[in-house]
C-alpha positions in Angstrom: 0.0 0.0 0.0 2.8 2.3 0.9 4.5 1.6 -2.4 1.3 2.4 -4.2 1.0 5.9 -2.6 4.6 6.7 -3.4 4.1 5.7 -7.0 0.9 7.8 -7.3 2.6 10.9 -5.9 5.5 10.5 -8.3 3.0 10.3 -11.2 1.2 13.5 -10.2 4.4 15.4 -9.7 5.6 14.3 -13.1 2.4 15.5 -14.7 2.6 18.9 -13.1 6.2 19.4 -13.9 5.8 18.4 -17.5 2.9 20.8 -18.0 3.1 24.5 -19.1 1.0 27.6 -18.7 -1.3 28.7 -21.5 -1.3 32.3 -22.9 -4.7 34.0 -23.5 -5.7 37.3 -25.1 -8.9 39.3 -25.0 -10.4 42.7 -25.7 -12.7 44.9 -23.6 -15.2 47.6 -24.6 -17.4 49.7 -22.4 -18.5 53.2 -21.4 -18.9 55.4 -18.4 -21.6 58.0 -17.7 -22.5 60.7 -15.2 -24.7 58.9 -12.7 -27.1 61.8 -12.1 -27.5 62.8 -15.7 -28.0 59.1 -16.8 -30.6 58.5 -14.2 -32.4 61.7 -15.2 -32.4 60.7 -18.8 -30.1 63.6 -19.8 -28.8 63.3 -23.3 -25.0 63.2 -23.6 -24.4 61.8 -20.1 -21.2 60.0 -21.3 -18.0 61.2 -19.6 -15.5 62.3 -22.3 -11.8 62.5 -21.9 -11.7 60.3 -18.8 -8.6 58.2 -18.1 -9.3 54.4 -17.7 -6.7 52.3 -16.0 -6.8 48.4 -16.3 -5.2 46.2 -13.7 -4.7 42.4 -13.6 -3.8 42.4 -9.9 -6.2 43.7 -7.2 -3.4 44.7 -4.9 -1.9 47.1 -7.4 -5.3 48.6 -8.2 -6.1 49.1 -4.5 -2.7 50.7 -3.8 -3.1 53.3 -6.5 -6.6 54.2 -5.3 -5.3 54.5 -1.7 -2.5 56.8 -2.9 -5.0 59.1 -4.6 -7.3 59.2 -1.6 -4.6 60.5 0.6 -4.6 64.0 -1.0 -6.5 63.7 -4.3 -3.3 64.4 -6.4 -1.3 61.2 -7.0 -2.5 59.5 -10.2 -1.5 56.0 -11.3 0.6 57.6 -14.1 2.9 59.2 -11.5 3.3 57.0 -8.5 5.2 58.3 -5.5 7.8 55.6 -6.1 8.6 53.2 -8.9 7.0 52.6 -12.2 3.2 52.6 -12.9 1.6 49.3 -12.0 -1.5 49.3 -14.2 -1.5 46.9 -17.2 -3.2 49.2 -19.8 -4.5 52.7 -20.0 -6.9 54.4 -22.5 -9.0 57.6 -22.8 -12.8 57.7 -23.3 -14.2 59.3 -26.5 -16.9 62.0 -26.7 -19.6 59.5 -25.7 -17.6 58.2 -22.8 -16.8 54.9 -24.5 -13.4 53.1 -24.1 -11.7 50.0 -25.6 -8.8 47.9 -24.5 -7.2 45.7 -27.1 -4.4 43.2 -26.4 -5.2 42.2 -22.9 -2.9 39.2 -22.3 -2.4 36.8 -19.5 -1.2 33.2 -18.9 -2.7 30.5 -16.7 -1.3 27.1 -15.6 -4.7 25.7 -14.9 -7.2 27.4 -17.4 -10.8 27.3 -16.4 -11.8 25.8 -19.7 -8.6 23.9 -20.4 -6.3 25.0 -23.2 -9.2 26.3 -25.3 -10.3 29.2 -23.1 -10.1 31.0 -19.8 -12.0 33.5 -17.7 -10.2 36.2 -15.7 -11.1 38.9 -13.2 -9.7 42.4 -14.0 -9.8 45.6 -12.1 -10.4 49.2 -13.3 -10.0 52.8 -12.1 -11.5 55.8 -13.8 -10.2 59.4 -13.5 -11.7 62.7 -14.5 -11.4 66.1 -13.0 -15.1 66.3 -12.1 -15.3 62.8 -10.7 -11.9 62.3 -9.2 -10.4 58.7 -9.2 -13.0 56.0 -8.7 -12.9 52.2 -9.0 -15.3 50.0 -10.9 -18.4 49.6 -8.7 -18.6 45.8 -9.3 -16.3 42.9 -10.4 -15.3 42.7 -14.0 -14.7 39.3 -15.6 -13.4 38.8 -19.2 -13.3 35.7 -21.4 -10.4 34.9 -23.7 -10.4 35.3 -27.4 -13.5 37.5 -27.6 -14.4 41.2 -27.3 -16.0 41.5 -23.9 -18.6 44.2 -23.7 -18.6 45.5 -20.1 -21.8 46.8 -18.5 -22.2 50.5 -18.2 -20.5 52.2 -15.3 -22.3 55.1 -13.6 -19.9 57.4 -11.8 -21.2 59.8 -9.1 -19.9 63.3 -9.6 -17.8 64.3 -6.6 -16.4 67.7 -7.8 -17.7 70.9 -9.2 -16.0 72.4 -12.2 -15.8 75.8 -13.8 -13.7 77.6 -16.4 -11.9 80.8 -15.3 -10.0 83.4 -17.4 -8.3 86.7 -17.0 -5.7 89.1 -18.5 -2.3 90.3 -17.1 -0.9 93.8 -17.9 2.1 95.9 -17.1 0.9 98.5 -14.5 3.2 101.2 -15.8 2.9 100.9 -19.6 -0.5 99.2 -19.7 0.9 96.8 -22.2 -0.2 93.1 -22.0 2.2 90.7 -20.4 2.8 87.4 -22.1 4.3 84.4 -20.3 3.1 85.4 -16.9 2.4 82.4 -14.6 -1.0 82.7 -12.9 -1.0 80.4 -9.8 -4.5 79.4 -9.0 -5.3 78.4 -5.4 -8.5 76.4 -4.8 -9.3 76.0 -1.1 -9.5 72.6 0.4 -12.5 73.6 2.5 -14.7 76.6 3.3 -18.0 77.3 5.1 -21.3 79.0 4.2 -23.4 81.5 6.0 -26.9 80.8 7.1 -28.2 82.3 3.8 -26.0 80.2 1.6 -23.1 82.6 0.8 -19.5 81.7 1.3 -18.2 83.0 4.6 -15.1 85.0 3.6 -13.6 85.1 7.1 -10.0 83.9 6.8 -10.5 81.3 9.6 -13.2 79.6 7.5 -10.8 78.5 4.8 -8.1 75.8 4.6 -5.6 75.8 1.8 -3.1 73.6 0.0 0.6 74.6 0.4 1.0 74.5 -3.3 -1.1 76.0 -6.1 -3.9 73.8 -7.4 -3.3 74.9 -11.0 -0.9 77.1 -13.0 -2.0 79.0 -16.2 0.3 80.8 -18.6 -0.7 84.1 -20.2 -0.5 84.1 -24.0 0.8 86.8 -26.4 -2.3 88.9 -25.6 -1.7 88.6 -21.9 -4.8 86.3 -21.6 -5.0 83.0 -19.8 -7.8 80.4 -19.2 -8.0 77.4 -17.0 -10.6 74.8 -16.0 -10.7 74.1 -12.3 -12.5 71.6 -10.1 -13.5 72.0 -6.4 -15.3 70.1 -3.7 -19.1 69.9 -3.3 -19.8 71.7 -0.1 -21.4 71.6 2.4 -21.7 68.0 1.1 -22.1 66.1 -2.2 -25.8 65.7 -1.4 -26.2 69.4 -0.3 -24.0 71.1 -3.0 -24.1 74.9 -3.1 -22.0 74.6 -6.3 -19.8 77.6 -5.4 -16.3 78.4 -4.3 -13.8 81.3 -4.0 -10.3 81.1 -5.4 -7.1 83.2 -5.0 -4.6 84.0 -7.6 -0.9 84.8 -7.3 1.4 85.8 -10.1 4.9 84.9 -11.2 6.2 87.0 -14.0 9.9 87.8 -14.6 10.6 91.3 -13.3 7.1 91.9 -11.9 5.1 91.5 -8.6 1.5 92.0 -7.6 0.8 94.9 -5.2 -2.2 96.9 -4.1 -0.4 100.2 -5.0 -0.5 99.3 -8.6 -3.8 97.4 -8.7 -6.4 98.0 -6.0 -7.8 94.5 -6.6 -4.6 93.0 -5.1 -4.5 92.2 -1.4 -1.0 92.8 0.0 0.7 90.6 2.6 -0.2 87.1 1.5 -2.0 84.6 3.7 -1.2 81.7 6.0 -1.4 78.8 3.6 0.1 76.1 5.8 -2.0 77.1 8.8 1.0 77.4 11.1 -0.3 80.6 12.6 2.0 83.0 10.7 2.6 84.2 7.2 6.0 82.8 6.2 8.3 84.6 3.7 7.2 82.2 0.9 3.6 83.0 1.6 3.6 86.8 1.6 2.9 87.4 -2.1 0.1 89.9 -3.0 -2.9 88.0 -4.3 -6.3 88.5 -6.0 -9.4 87.0 -4.4 -12.3 86.2 -6.7 -16.0 86.5 -6.0 -18.1 83.4 -5.8 -17.5 81.1 -8.8 -20.4 78.8 -9.7 -20.3 75.2 -11.0 -20.4 74.6 -14.7 -19.9 78.3 -15.6 -17.3 80.5 -17.3 -15.9 83.3 -15.1 -13.8 86.1 -16.6 -11.9 87.5 -13.6 -10.8 90.6 -15.6 -7.5 92.4 -15.8 -4.7 92.5 -13.2 -1.9 95.1 -13.5 1.5 94.0 -12.2 4.2 96.3 -10.8 7.8 96.4 -11.7 9.8 94.2 -9.3 12.1 97.1 -8.7 11.4 100.8 -8.3 12.5 103.1 -11.1 13.5 106.7 -11.1 15.3 109.2 -13.3 18.2 111.3 -12.2 19.3 114.5 -13.9 22.0 117.1 -13.2 24.5 119.5 -14.6 28.3 119.8 -14.3 29.6 123.3 -14.7 33.1 124.4 -15.6 33.9 127.1 -13.0 36.1 129.0 -15.4 33.3 129.6 -17.9 30.2 128.8 -15.8 29.0 126.7 -18.7 28.3 123.0 -18.9 31.4 120.8 -19.1 31.1 118.0 -21.6 32.4 114.4 -21.2 32.5 114.4 -17.4 32.2 110.8 -16.1 29.3 110.5 -13.7 29.4 107.3 -11.5 26.1 106.8 -9.6 26.1 104.5 -6.5 22.6 103.4 -5.5 22.1 102.3 -1.9 21.9 98.5 -1.6 20.3 98.4 1.9 18.8 101.0 4.1 16.1 101.5 6.7 13.6 104.2 7.6 13.4 106.2 10.8 9.6 106.5 10.6 6.7 105.8 8.2 7.6 108.9 6.2 9.1 107.8 2.9 11.5 110.7 3.0 12.8 109.8 6.4 15.6 107.4 5.4 18.6 106.9 7.7 21.6 109.1 7.0 23.8 108.3 4.0 26.6 107.3 6.2 24.5 104.5 7.7 23.2 102.9 4.5 25.0 100.1 2.7 26.7 101.1 -0.6 27.9 98.9 -3.5 31.6 98.5 -4.0 31.3 99.5 -7.7 29.1 102.1 -9.5 25.5 101.0 -10.0 25.4 103.2 -13.2 27.8 105.3 -15.2 27.1 108.0 -17.7 28.8 111.1 -19.1 27.7 114.7 -19.5 26.6 116.0 -22.9 27.6 119.1 -24.8 25.6 121.2 -22.3 27.2 119.5 -19.3 23.9 117.7 -18.5 23.4 114.1 -17.6 20.3 111.8 -17.4 20.2 108.3 -16.0 17.4 105.9 -15.2 18.0 103.8 -12.1 16.3 100.9 -10.5 16.4 100.2 -6.8 15.0 97.8 -4.2 11.5 98.0 -2.7 12.0 98.8 1.0 11.3 98.1 3.8 9.8 95.1 1.9 8.3 94.2 -1.4 4.8 94.6 0.0 5.6 97.7 2.1 7.3 99.8 -0.6 8.0 103.4 0.4 9.5 104.0 -3.1 12.5 106.0 -2.0 16.3 105.5 -1.8 19.6 107.4 -1.5 22.4 107.8 -4.1 25.9 109.0 -4.1 27.6 110.5 -7.1 31.3 110.7 -8.1 32.4 113.0 -10.9 35.7 112.6 -12.7 37.5 114.1 -15.7 41.1 114.3 -16.5 42.7 117.8 -16.1 39.9 118.9 -13.7 39.9 119.4 -10.0 36.8 118.0 -8.3 36.5 118.4 -4.5 35.0 120.6 -1.8 37.2 123.5 -2.9 35.4 123.5 -6.3 31.9 123.0 -4.9 31.0 122.9 -1.2 28.3 120.3 -1.9 31.1 117.8 -2.5 32.6 115.7 0.4 36.3 115.0 0.3 38.1 111.8 1.1 35.8 109.2 -0.4 34.5 106.2 1.6 35.4 102.6 2.2 33.5 101.0 -0.6 35.0 97.5 -0.3 34.6 97.6 3.5 38.1 96.4 4.1 38.6 98.9 7.0 40.5 101.6 5.0 39.8 104.0 2.2 42.0 102.8 -0.6 43.6 105.0 -3.3 40.9 104.1 -5.8 38.2 105.0 -3.3 39.2 108.5 -2.2 37.4 110.5 -4.8 35.2 113.4 -3.5 31.5 112.5 -3.7 28.1 114.2 -3.8 25.4 113.1 -1.3 22.2 114.8 -2.4 20.3 116.1 0.6 17.0 114.9 -0.8 16.0 111.2 -1.2 15.4 109.7 -4.6 11.7 109.0 -5.3 10.4 106.4 -7.7 8.5 107.3 -10.9 9.8 110.8 -10.8 12.6 112.9 -12.4 14.9 113.8 -9.6 17.0 116.8 -10.4 20.3 116.7 -8.4 21.2 120.2 -9.4 24.6 121.5 -10.5 28.1 120.7 -9.4 31.1 123.0 -10.2 34.4 121.5 -11.2 37.7 123.4 -11.8 39.9 122.9 -14.8 43.6 122.4 -14.0 45.1 122.5 -17.4 44.3 125.3 -19.8 44.7 126.2 -23.4 43.7 129.7 -24.4 44.1 132.1 -27.3 45.2 135.7 -26.9 43.8 137.9 -29.5 44.4 141.6 -30.1 44.9 144.6 -32.3 47.5 147.3 -33.0 46.0 150.7 -33.8 47.3 154.2 -34.3 46.4 157.1 -32.0 43.3 157.6 -34.1 42.1 154.0 -33.4 42.7 152.7 -36.9 44.2 149.2 -37.2 47.7 148.9 -38.6 48.7 145.8 -40.6 52.2 144.5 -40.8 53.3 145.3 -37.3 55.4 142.6 -35.5 54.1 141.6 -32.2 56.1 139.6 -29.5 54.6 137.6 -26.7 56.5 136.7 -23.6 54.7 133.7 -21.9 56.7 131.3 -19.6 54.3 130.1 -16.8 56.6 127.2 -15.8 59.7 129.4 -15.8 61.7 127.5 -13.3 60.9 124.0 -14.8 59.8 122.7 -11.4 56.8 120.3 -11.9 55.7 121.1 -8.3 55.2 124.8 -9.1 53.8 124.8 -12.7 51.7 127.9 -12.2 54.1 130.9 -12.0 53.7 134.2 -13.7 56.0 135.0 -16.6 59.2 136.7 -15.6 59.9 140.2 -16.8 61.9 140.1 -20.0 65.6 140.8 -19.4 67.2 143.3 -21.6 69.6 141.8 -24.1 68.7 138.2 -23.0 65.1 137.3 -23.3 63.8 136.1 -26.6 60.0 136.1 -27.3 58.0 133.0 -26.7 55.8 133.6 -29.7 55.8 136.2 -32.5 53.5 137.2 -35.2 52.4 140.2 -37.4 49.2 142.0 -37.6 47.0 141.5 -40.6 43.5 142.1 -42.0 40.9 139.9 -40.3 37.5 139.1 -41.9 34.9 139.4 -39.1 31.8 138.9 -41.3 31.0 138.8 -45.0 30.6 142.6 -44.9 33.1 143.5 -42.2 36.9 143.4 -41.9 39.3 144.6 -39.3 42.9 145.9 -39.8 45.8 145.3 -37.5 44.6 142.0 -35.9 46.8 139.3 -34.4 46.3 135.9 -32.6 48.4 133.8 -30.3 46.7 130.4 -30.0 47.7 127.4 -27.9 48.8 129.2 -24.7 48.9 126.4 -22.2 49.4 126.4 -18.4 48.5 124.2 -15.4 47.0 125.5 -12.2 45.7 123.4 -9.3 45.8 126.0 -6.6 43.5 128.9 -7.7 40.7 129.6 -5.3 38.5 131.8 -7.5 36.3 130.4 -10.3 38.9 131.2 -12.9 42.6 130.7 -13.2 44.8 133.4 -14.6 48.4 133.7 -15.7 50.6 136.7 -16.4 52.1 137.5 -19.8 53.9 140.4 -21.5 53.0 141.8 -24.9 55.6 143.9 -26.9 56.0 145.7 -30.2 59.7 145.4 -31.1 61.6 148.0 -33.1 63.6 147.1 -36.3 66.8 146.4 -34.4 65.1 144.1 -32.0 63.4 142.3 -34.9 66.7 141.7 -36.5 68.4 140.6 -33.3 65.5 138.6 -32.1 66.2 139.6 -28.5 64.4 142.0 -26.2 66.3 145.3 -25.7 63.5 147.5 -24.2 63.6 150.0 -27.0 60.3 149.1 -28.5 56.8 149.8 -27.4 55.6 148.1 -24.2 52.0 147.8 -23.4 52.5 149.7 -20.2 55.3 151.8 -18.9 58.1 149.5 -17.6 56.5 146.5 -19.4 53.9 145.7 -16.7 52.3 142.3 -16.7 48.9 141.5 -18.2 46.7 138.6 -17.1 45.5 135.8 -19.4 42.2 134.5 -17.8 40.9 131.0 -18.4 37.6 130.7 -20.1 37.4 134.4 -21.0 37.6 136.5 -24.1 41.3 137.5 -23.9 41.6 140.4 -26.2 44.1 143.3 -26.0 44.4 146.6 -27.9 47.8 148.2 -28.3 48.4 151.7 -29.5 51.5 152.3 -31.6 
């Protein structure tokens, strides 16, 4: 008997081991409809564009449904970890119909032998209005045929609406393309006794991330379909909600000062009792939005992320009191500052603000000595509490010019420690201008005029030689003695010309008088010019530098000898000095 049992077991094991599984295929077709519309006989109750997920394992189907239920956001296509576990996926057509071709499985012990098998499959349906739902009853398919699945009726668990709006530049009123509109749909809210949404902040709860993001098109317009809960309940559905919008656009922010529809300060999205830095964006709050409607939320104007202002000013040459061209103007815009009070003009002193190491902007003066520069600066004390003011410092430089407090009392000597290394370095010691008034956004801020003093000069001495009757005489030789740096010492370049020494001094320049055409109808006799008279002066205290020279009409012997002998005609008795004044009309008349 024992031998018989062992033999029987061996035979059974051999049969099992020698067998193989059979592969089966099948197709499925079916449709899903809105439960309420279908039961009411409403035409077109099929749910279009729904996602249908097919599973061959119940555990995988249940796991995906559980993941969705946790926060209504994790779909089977994007599991929290790993690859999707569904077997097939399709999308319903306009009538809510769906089809699966190529369902395949294998079975070691087919229900109908090798000729056929029956298998249970599992299905999930997703649509924005209906959420993620499972098939309400078991689904079995038979191999080698197209299985027509009974109609699935899905209860609607969400309201939907389509919202739209437009985004503009608050300063130019131009539309803003490519602006991100972040749409925040509340997780829950409450109603008043009369059925309106209670807008008290404590009655809302929110997600920490936006529910949807829309992008404005080339016309600044955007549109988005949203879904939201049925509240107070799915059976007592008031069909309304309120949403909030925040905006992300490169170089722009939303603020009440630019658009009164914006609420500054943000809100406590995570419910931790405070508005965190990542929650303080200005936002727009809609009115009540109703299920299955289109709501145009209108236009929102965004503000520049930075304040903007225009600076103007003039640089004057003290010698001529006219504008000086090609002066470099370096503008330092404060990087950080605080306010002493709520007054926008009450900024802390310039010595207390933080300055950049390098100029924020650089420009040059035009032919009239004027400069204009648009600047941008931070919104302070914060983006939402923007006073719209700042401070600037200005440094003026030009070769051959002296620029310090001796040229203009509005300038501060000594520079400042721009790199904050504890000392004022050589490249930081330029005199600077601290305007007494703050700079105000969206305004032309005139910084006034600054005087600078030229230190190297190039002037022309013009003149005439006339007879006692005042008539010009042509052909008269004129000598000029002009030696400002007469000792050759670079430390003392500005020295008056020495009195010519008889028998020794030769003229610096010489010319002859001649006819000069003044206008087309006017000429002058006896005119002469000495151009290119150069000198350097860094010590003059008045607005204009001057330098002494001697003018002289030599006699024939002196002309031949080429040396001053004192026998000719000096301008004054004893050959007294005359002053050449920078920036003036230096003209002299000599009577022979």
